[in-house]
N, C-alpha and C positions, 0 to 999 in steps of 0.2 A: 751661860746656860740659856738665858732669855733670848740671846741673839740666835742661838741654835734653833730654838722653837720658832722664831720668826722666819728663819730660812726654810725650815720644813713646811711650815704653813704656806709659805709662798709657793714652794714647789708643788704641793698638793693642789693649790688653787690653779696653777698653770695646767697641771694634768687634767683636772676636772673640766676646765674651760676647753682644752683640746678635745677631750672625749665628747663633750656636748656638741662641739662644732662638727665633729665627724659624724655623730649620730644624726644631727640636724640635717647634714648634707645628704645622707643616705635616705632619710625619710622625706625629704622635701626636694626631690629631684624634678618635680613638676609633672610626674607621670603616675598614673594609677592603672590598675588592671581590672578588667571587667570580663565576666564570663557568665554562662548560663548552665544550670544543671539539667538533668534529663527531663525535668518537669517544666522547663522553660523559665524558671525563676532566675533573675539577674542578681549578680553579686559583684561587689567592688572591694578592692583591697589595695593598700599602699605597698604591699609586697607580693611577690609571686608565690602562690601557694601550690601545693601538690594537686589540690582539687582543680585549680585553674589550668595547670599543665595537662591534666587528664582530660579536661573538657574542651580545651582550646580557648584562647582568650584574645581580647583586644587590648592594645596599649592605648590609653587615653591621656591626652595632655591636660594641662591645668585649665584649659578652656572647655574641657569635656568633649573634645574632638578626637575621634579614633584616628591614630596615626599609623597603626600597623596591626595586622591580624596574624596570629600564630595558630596553626592547626593543632588539634589535640595530639597527644602522643599515641602512636599506634601500638597495638598489642603485638606479641611475638608472631602470631599467626598472620596478622595484617602486614607486618614487615616482610614476612616470608612471601606472602602473596604479591606484595608490591615489587619485591626483588625479582620474582618469577616473571612478572609482566615486563619489568625493565629489561631483563635478560632476553625475553622473546622479542622485544622491540629492537634491541641491539643486534640480535641475530638476523632479524628481518632486514635491517638496514645494511648489514654486511652482505646479505644475499643480493639486495638491490644494487649495491655498489659493484659487486662482482659481475652482475648481469650487464651493467652499463659498460664495464671494462671489456667484457666479452663482445658486446655489440660494436664497440669502437674498434676492437681488434678485427672483427669480421669485415667491417667496412674497409679497413685499411688493407686487409689481405686480398679482398676481392673487389676490385674497382668496378666490375660490371657483372651481370648475371652469367655471361658466357664463361668467365674465369671461375665463377663459383661452381657452375655445373661441371666444368672440366675437372676440378679438384674432387668433387663429390662422386663423379662417375669413376674416378680412379680408386676411390675408397671402395665402391661397390665391386669393381673389378678384382680387388684383393680378396674380397669375400668369395666371389665367383671362382677365382683361381684355386682357393683353398678347397672348395667343395668339389671342383673337378679332380683335383689331385686325390682327394679321399675316395671319390667315386671310382676312379680308375684302380686304385689300390684295392678297394672292396671287390671289384669285379675279379681281379686276379686271385684274391684270397677265397672268394666263393668258388672259383673254378678249381683251386687246389683242394678245397673241401669236397667238391663233387668228385674229383678223381679218387680221393681217399675212400669216400663212401662206395664208389664203384668197385674198388679193389676189395673192400670188405664184403660187398654183396656178391662178387664173383666167388669168393672163398666160401661163403655160406651156401651158395647154390651148388658148389662142388662138394658139399658136405665136408668141408675142411674147416678146422677151427681158425678163428681170427686171432692173429698174434697179439700179445699184450701191447707191444710197441705200437701196432697199428691202431688199436683202440685208444691208446694214449694220444697219438697224433691226431686222431679224429676229434677227441675232446678239446685238445689245445687249439685246433683249427676252428672249431665252432666258437670258442671264446674269442679268438681273433676276429672272426667275422662279426660276432655280436658287438664287440667293442667298436669296430669300424662303422657299423650301422648306427650305433649311438652317436659316434662322433659326427657322422654325416647329418644326422638329424639336428644336432646342436648347431652345426654350421649353417644349416638351412634356416633355422629359427633366427640365428644371429643376422643372417643376410636379410631376411624379411624385416626384422626390427630396424636394421640400418636403412632400408628403403623408406620405412615410415618416418624415421627420424630425419632423413634428408628432405623428405617432402615438407615436413614441419619447418625445418631450417630454411628451406627455400621461401616459404610463405613469410617467415619472419624477416628474411633478408629483403624481400620485396617491400615489406612494410617499412623497414629501416631506410631503404633507398628513397621511398616516397616521402617519408618524414624529413629527410635531409635534402629534398629537392633533386634526387637523382633519377 
C-alpha cells in the first residue's frame, strides 16, 4: 500500500513539473506587448490582450526593442471601406492592363499611319453607305406618301369620300416615313461620333508611335 502511495506521489510530481515547464515557456518567451490607449498612455503585458488588439501594438523583445508592429483591428465599416478601395484599385489595374494590350494590338495591326487611316476610312465608309441606303429608301417612301396624299386630295376636291383603305395606307406610310427619318438621324449621329472617335484614335496612335520611336 505504501509502495502505491509512492508511485502516485511520483506521478503527481512529474505532472506538476511538466505543467510548470509549459507555463514557464509560454510566459517567458522573451517577448512582451506594448500599446497605447486613446489618451496616449502606454501599457505593457506578457500576453496579448483584447485591448492591445483593438489599439494596435508593438512586439518588444527581452531587450526592450520593438521587433514588429501590428495595426489595430478594423471595424466592420473600416473593413468594408478598405475592401471597396482594394476593389477599385484592382479594377483600375485591370483597365490599365487592358489599355496596354489594346495599344500593343493597335501598333501590331497598323505598322504606319497610312495603314491606320486606310482601315479607319473603311469604317467611315460603312457608316456612309448605311446612311446613303436609308436616305434613298426614305426618298422613295416620301414619294409614295406624297402620291397617296395627292389621291386623297383629289377625292376631297371632287367632293368624294376618301376610302377607308386609303386613309389606312396614308397612316401606315406616314409611320414608315417617320421611322426611316429617325433611323437616318441615328445613323448620322453614329457617323459623326465615329469621326470624333477616329480623330482621337489617330492622335493616340501618333503618340504611341512617337513613344516607340516610330
